[in-house]
C-alpha positions in Angstrom: 0.0 0.0 0.0 1.2 3.5 -0.9 0.1 6.4 1.2 0.6 10.0 0.1 1.0 12.8 2.7 0.3 16.2 1.2 1.8 18.9 3.3 3.6 21.4 1.1 4.9 24.1 3.4 5.9 26.0 5.5 8.7 24.7 7.6 6.7 25.0 10.8 3.7 23.3 9.2 5.9 20.4 8.0 7.4 20.0 11.5 3.8 20.0 13.0 2.9 17.1 10.6 5.9 14.9 11.6 4.2 13.3 14.7 1.2 12.2 12.4 3.7 10.7 9.9 5.4 8.8 12.8 2.0 7.6 13.9 1.3 6.3 10.4 4.6 4.5 10.3 4.0 2.8 13.6 0.4 1.7 12.7 1.3 0.7 9.1 4.9 -0.6 9.1 4.5 -2.3 5.7 3.1 0.7 3.9 5.1 2.9 1.6 4.7 6.4 2.8 5.4 9.2 0.3 5.3 12.9 1.1 4.5 15.7 -1.3 6.3 18.9 -0.2 7.5 22.2 -1.7 11.2 22.0 -2.5 12.0 24.9 -0.2 10.5 23.1 2.9 11.8 19.6 2.0 15.2 19.7 3.7 13.9 19.1 7.2 12.3 15.7 6.3 15.1 14.4 4.1 16.3 11.0 5.4 13.5 10.8 8.0 13.2 7.2 9.1 9.4 7.3 8.8 9.3 8.5 5.1 10.1 6.2 2.2 9.8 8.8 -0.6 9.9 12.5 -1.0 8.1 14.1 -3.9 9.6 17.7 -4.2 7.2 20.0 -6.0 7.9 23.6 -6.9 4.4 25.1 -7.3 5.6 28.7 -6.7 8.1 28.4 -9.7 5.4 26.8 -11.8 3.0 29.7 -11.1 5.7 32.2 -11.9 6.6 30.8 -15.3 3.5 29.0 -16.4 4.2 29.3 -20.2 7.8 27.9 -20.1 8.4 24.5 -21.5 10.5 23.5 -18.6 7.6 24.3 -16.2 5.3 21.9 -18.1 7.9 19.2 -18.1 8.7 19.6 -14.4 5.0 19.7 -13.5 4.3 16.5 -15.5 7.1 14.7 -13.8 5.9 15.7 -10.4 2.3 14.7 -11.0 3.5 11.4 -12.4 5.3 10.7 -9.2 2.2 11.6 -7.2 0.2 8.8 -9.0 2.9 6.1 -8.4 6.5 5.4 -7.6 8.3 5.0 -10.9 10.9 2.6 -9.5 8.1 0.1 -8.6 7.1 -0.3 -12.2 3.4 0.3 -11.8 3.0 -1.7 -8.5 3.4 1.4 -6.4 0.2 3.4 -7.2 -1.2 5.7 -4.6 -4.1 4.1 -2.6 -4.7 6.8 0.0 -3.9 10.6 0.0 -4.0 12.6 3.2 -4.3 16.3 2.8 -2.8 17.9 5.9 -2.9 21.4 4.3 -6.5 22.1 3.5 -5.9 24.5 0.6 -7.2 24.4 -2.9 -3.7 23.6 -4.3 -3.1 20.7 -1.8 -6.5 19.4 -2.7 -5.6 19.5 -6.4 -2.4 17.6 -5.6 -4.3 14.9 -3.6 -6.8 14.6 -6.4 -4.0 14.4 -9.0 -2.6 11.4 -7.2 -5.6 9.4 -8.4 -6.0 7.9 -5.0 -9.4 6.3 -4.6 -9.6 7.6 -1.0 -8.6 11.2 -0.2 -9.1 12.3 3.4 -8.8 15.7 5.0 -9.9 17.9 7.9 -13.5 18.7 8.5 -14.7 21.8 6.8 -14.2 24.2 9.7 -10.6 23.3 9.9 -9.8 23.6 6.2 -7.9 26.8 5.4 -9.9 27.0 2.2 -13.3 25.5 2.7 -13.8 24.9 -1.1 -11.0 22.4 -1.0 -13.4 19.8 0.4 -14.5 19.1 -3.1 -11.3 17.2 -3.7 -11.9 14.9 -0.6 -13.7 11.6 -0.4 -13.7 11.7 3.4 -13.3 14.2 6.2 -12.1 13.6 9.7 -13.5 15.1 13.0 -10.7 17.5 14.0 -12.3 20.7 15.2 -12.4 19.7 18.9 -8.6 19.9 19.1 -6.9 23.3 19.5 -3.3 22.7 18.6 -2.5 21.9 15.0 -0.4 18.9 16.0 -3.4 17.3 17.7 -5.5 18.1 14.6 -2.9 16.4 12.4 -2.8 13.4 14.7 -6.6 13.1 14.6 -6.4 13.1 10.8 -3.7 10.5 10.9 -5.8 8.2 13.1 -8.7 8.7 10.7 -6.5 7.6 7.9 -5.3 4.5 9.7 -9.0 3.6 10.4 -9.6 4.0 6.7 -7.0 1.4 5.8 -7.5 -1.2 8.6 -10.7 -3.2 8.3 -10.8 -4.4 11.8 -9.8 -1.4 14.0 -8.1 -2.3 17.3 -7.3 -0.3 20.4 -4.6 2.2 19.3 -3.2 2.7 22.8 0.0 1.1 21.7 0.4 3.5 18.8 -0.1 6.8 20.7 2.8 8.0 22.7 2.8 10.5 25.7 5.1 12.8 23.8 5.0 13.9 20.2 7.6 12.3 18.0 9.7 14.3 15.5 11.8 11.9 13.5 14.4 14.4 12.1 17.7 13.0 10.9 20.8 15.1 11.6 24.1 14.2 9.9 27.5 13.8 11.6 28.7 16.8 9.6 25.9 18.9 11.0 26.7 17.8 14.5 30.4 18.7 13.9 29.5 22.1 12.7 27.5 22.8 15.8 30.2 21.6 18.1 32.6 24.0 16.6 30.1 26.8 16.9 29.3 26.2 20.6 32.8 25.4 21.8 34.1 28.9 21.0 33.8 30.8 23.3 31.9 28.1 25.3 29.4 28.2 28.1 25.6 28.1 28.1 23.8 30.0 25.4 20.5 31.2 24.2 19.3 31.0 20.6 18.0 34.3 19.5 16.1 34.0 16.2 14.9 37.3 14.9 13.7 36.3 11.5 10.2 35.4 10.3 8.5 34.4 7.1 6.0 37.4 7.5 7.0 40.9 8.3 4.1 41.0 10.8 5.9 38.4 13.0 9.1 40.5 13.5 10.0 42.0 16.8 12.2 45.1 16.4 15.9 44.4 16.1 16.8 47.1 18.6 14.7 45.3 21.2 16.5 42.0 20.5 19.9 43.9 20.9 18.7 45.1 24.4 17.6 41.7 25.3 20.9 40.2 24.3 22.7 42.6 26.6 20.3 41.8 29.5 20.8 38.1 29.0 24.5 38.5 29.4 24.5 41.1 32.2 21.8 39.6 34.3 21.6 36.0 33.4 25.2 35.2 32.3 24.0 33.7 29.0 25.5 34.5 25.7 23.4 34.7 22.6 23.7 33.0 19.3 21.7 35.0 16.7 20.6 32.5 14.1 19.7 33.3 10.6 18.9 31.8 7.3 19.2 33.0 3.7 18.2 36.6 3.3 18.3 37.3 7.1 22.0 38.2 7.3 21.3 41.9 7.6 18.9 41.5 10.4 21.2 39.3 12.4 24.1 41.7 11.8 22.1 44.7 13.1 21.4 42.9 16.4 25.0 41.7 16.9 26.5 45.1 16.1 24.0 47.0 18.2 24.6 44.8 21.4 27.1 46.8 23.5 28.0 43.7 25.6 29.7 41.9 22.7 27.9 38.7 24.0 26.1 38.0 20.7 27.4 36.0 17.8 25.7 35.5 14.4 25.3 31.9 13.4 24.2 30.9 9.9 22.7 27.5 9.7 20.7 25.1 7.6 17.6 23.6 9.0 19.3 20.4 10.1 22.2 22.4 11.6 19.6 24.5 13.5 18.1 21.3 15.0 21.5 20.2 16.1 22.2 23.6 17.7 18.8 23.7 19.4 19.4 20.4 21.1 22.3 22.1 23.1 20.7 25.4 23.8 19.6 26.6 27.2 16.7 28.6 25.8 15.2 29.8 22.5 13.7 33.3 22.0 12.0 34.2 18.8 8.8 34.7 16.9 6.3 32.2 15.4 8.4 30.8 12.5 10.1 27.6 11.4 13.0 27.7 13.9 10.7 28.1 16.9 8.9 24.9 15.8 12.2 23.1 15.2 13.3 24.2 18.7 10.0 22.8 20.1 10.7 19.5 18.3 14.2 19.5 19.8 12.8 19.9 23.4 14.5 23.3 23.8 12.9 25.6 26.4 11.1 28.4 24.6 10.0 32.0 25.0 7.8 32.7 21.9 6.9 36.2 20.7 3.4 36.0 19.1 1.6 38.7 17.1 -0.8 37.9 14.3 -0.9 34.1 15.0 -2.4 32.1 17.8 -0.1 30.4 20.3 -3.0 28.1 21.2 -2.9 26.7 17.7 0.7 27.2 16.6 2.6 27.7 19.8 5.1 25.5 21.6 3.3 22.5 23.0 5.4 22.0 26.2 3.2 23.5 29.0 6.3 24.9 30.6 7.1 27.1 27.7 6.1 30.7 27.7 4.5 32.9 25.0 4.2 36.6 25.0 1.9 38.8 23.0 -0.5 41.6 23.0 -4.3 40.9 23.1 -5.5 43.5 20.7 -9.0 44.0 19.1 -7.7 42.8 15.8 -5.8 39.7 16.8 -8.4 37.0 16.7 -7.8 34.8 13.7 -5.7 37.5 12.1 -2.9 35.7 10.2 -2.1 38.8 8.2 1.2 38.8 6.4 1.1 42.5 6.0 -0.8 45.1 8.0 -1.3 48.8 8.1 -0.5 48.9 11.9 2.1 47.1 13.9 0.9 47.2 17.5 0.7 43.4 17.9 4.5 43.1 17.7 5.2 46.1 19.9 5.8 43.8 22.8 7.4 45.6 25.7 11.0 44.5 26.5 10.0 44.2 30.2 7.4 41.6 29.2 9.9 39.5 27.4 12.5 39.7 30.2 9.7 38.6 32.6 8.9 35.6 30.4 12.6 34.6 30.1 12.9 34.7 33.9 9.8 32.6 34.3 11.1 30.0 31.8 14.5 29.9 33.3 13.1 29.5 36.8 11.1 26.5 35.6 14.3 25.0 34.3 16.0 25.6 37.7 13.2 23.9 39.5 13.4 21.0 37.2 17.1 20.7 37.8 16.6 20.9 41.5 14.2 17.9 41.5 
């Protein structure tokens, strides 16, 4: 049996789907699990032990150059792989597609797989309600708040759709979410070199974000870095990805303490780094969710998105935000006003102290 997971992007959304993929693997060990994902978000699930096949799509590039011959060829190849695994010579056709995205484009991809059963969220949880036309079945997911729990509920419904005699799934569910992310020895070596000089405990400060509305001001981060050193004795590693070099540089150069160091990293390198960090501070973006998957203590800065749905899932973690009139179900990537991310520095300091105190209490036990 071949099962197709459809979760295209973003990085955080892909991370939030990994526990459901792990559940599918435990329940259906003999199934071939394929995952359709945007090329830009695929790196984090490369070599994952629960995935047999990655189908990298580039729908953004396709939409940008619709009339180019190379676009048509690339799209045809991608859609062919959705239908069956070429290396299995026709024996690997897709039997079940699971749409973890709930968009029109993800629905189209599930439909294009030609799977006879296509299952997704109930209508109230679909990001685009019209995408239900591509589904043959919908799972009851609205009673769950966090997106990981919604994904797990969808995964359990998919398992029920493939097993004729459903048994108690107590042995399949685990007390903790499982994030099967493979990190290479080279990535581990890179991180060891980063943290051994100058050494000592450190905080990951991640100022970037996929949306401009998720960004806390860089001058505030610089002040936080100085306070972390002066009052907490913690140096800061300011992490950044492609295109975020300038933002990281502004923070490092503005911090008077000299206790901040910029660290470029790939997604896998970030995971390796997060596994050693004393704390993560940053907004609702991919690295925060990777830190959560790595069991790193977190202080999350939330503006237009909901921490109840997208926040760190460890109850000991702390999120900070402003409850404004416009915040409910906002999700705006751009906005005419910026109050939601005008989070006072004092509030962030207080959140950091609260999270560090919890760590100390745990260590004392």
